[in-house]
LUMZA-992091 format. One record per residue (C-alpha): residue in one letter; residue number from 1; x, y, z; chain. Coordinates in steps of 0.2 Angstrom, whole numbers. Each point is the difference from the previous one (the first is absolute). Layout:
BEGIN
REC:A:NUM:X:Y:Z:A
...
REM end
This chain:
BEGIN
REC:M:1:0:0:0:A
REC:S:2:7:17:-5:A
REC:E:3:3:11:15:A
REC:G:4:-5:15:-11:A
REC:Q:5:-14:-8:-9:A
REC:G:6:-14:9:10:A
REC:P:7:-18:-4:1:A
REC:E:8:-2:-4:-19:A
REC:C:9:1:-17:-9:A
REC:A:10:18:-4:-6:A
REC:S:11:-7:-5:-17:A
REC:P:12:5:13:-14:A
REC:G:13:-14:11:-4:A
REC:C:14:-11:-5:14:A
REC:R:15:-5:12:13:A
REC:A:16:-12:-10:10:A
REC:P:17:3:-1:19:A
REC:V:18:10:-15:7:A
REC:V:19:-10:-14:8:A
REC:H:20:11:-15:-3:A
REC:I:21:18:-4:4:A
REC:H:22:7:-13:-13:A
REC:H:23:14:-12:2:A
REC:V:24:11:2:-16:A
REC:I:25:7:-17:3:A
REC:R:26:-13:-11:8:A
REC:C:27:3:-7:17:A
REC:S:28:-3:-17:-6:A
REC:R:29:14:2:-12:A
REC:G:30:12:6:13:A
REC:G:31:-4:19:0:A
REC:R:32:3:9:16:A
REC:T:33:-12:11:9:A
REC:D:34:11:16:0:A
REC:L:35:-1:17:-8:A
REC:A:36:11:-5:-15:A
REC:N:37:-13:-14:-5:A
REC:L:38:-16:10:3:A
REC:I:39:-9:12:-11:A
REC:S:40:-16:10:2:A
REC:L:41:-14:-2:-12:A
REC:C:42:-18:4:-2:A
REC:P:43:-12:-14:-1:A
REC:R:44:-2:1:-20:A
REC:C:45:19:-1:-3:A
REC:H:46:2:-13:13:A
REC:R:47:-13:-11:-9:A
REC:H:48:10:3:-16:A
REC:V:49:16:-5:8:A
REC:Q:50:-8:-16:7:A
REC:A:51:-8:-4:-17:A
REC:G:52:17:2:-9:A
REC:S:53:-5:14:-11:A
REC:L:54:12:12:10:A
REC:M:55:17:-6:6:A
REC:I:56:12:8:12:A
REC:D:57:19:-2:-2:A
REC:P:58:6:-7:17:A
REC:V:59:16:9:0:A
REC:T:60:-5:17:-7:A
REC:H:61:-18:1:3:A
REC:E:62:-3:5:-18:A
REC:F:63:-17:-5:-7:A
REC:N:64:-2:-10:-16:A
REC:D:65:-15:-5:-10:A
REC:R:66:-4:-18:-4:A
REC:H:67:11:1:-15:A
REC:H:68:15:5:11:A
REC:R:69:0:18:-7:A
REC:L:70:5:13:13:A
REC:L:71:-14:12:4:A
REC:P:72:4:18:-2:A
REC:G:73:3:9:16:A
REC:S:74:3:-17:10:A
REC:H:75:18:4:5:A
REC:P:76:0:6:19:A
REC:R:77:10:15:-4:A
REC:H:78:-12:5:-14:A
REC:R:79:-15:-2:12:A
REC:R:80:8:11:13:A
REC:R:81:3:13:-14:A
REC:L:82:-19:-1:-5:A
REC:Q:83:-5:2:18:A
REC:R:84:10:16:2:A
REC:R:85:-7:7:-16:A
REC:E:86:-18:-4:6:A
REC:R:87:4:8:17:A
REC:F:88:7:15:-9:A
REC:R:89:-16:1:-11:A
REC:R:90:-11:-1:15:A
REC:A:91:9:14:9:A
REC:M:92:-1:11:-16:A
REC:T:93:-19:-2:-2:A
REC:A:94:-4:2:19:A
REM end
């Protein structure tokens, strides 16, 4: 789980509130229950991950579609940049 993720889903482009904490590597497959193996997702994105239509790289936490294509904005640094832009935009319109 990213420390700076905030209250929004970690999936790129999704701004839904976090409800589920997902193990990137399942416990049954040797995944640990620590922050490095957890990611925050909304219920919709969590269903997509469980169904296999959305995949999370266990090392980088980048998101891929079912064809193993990297989704735009999925790199954690890129997500932080988008969050900063959004905070700036909100501050300018307030």
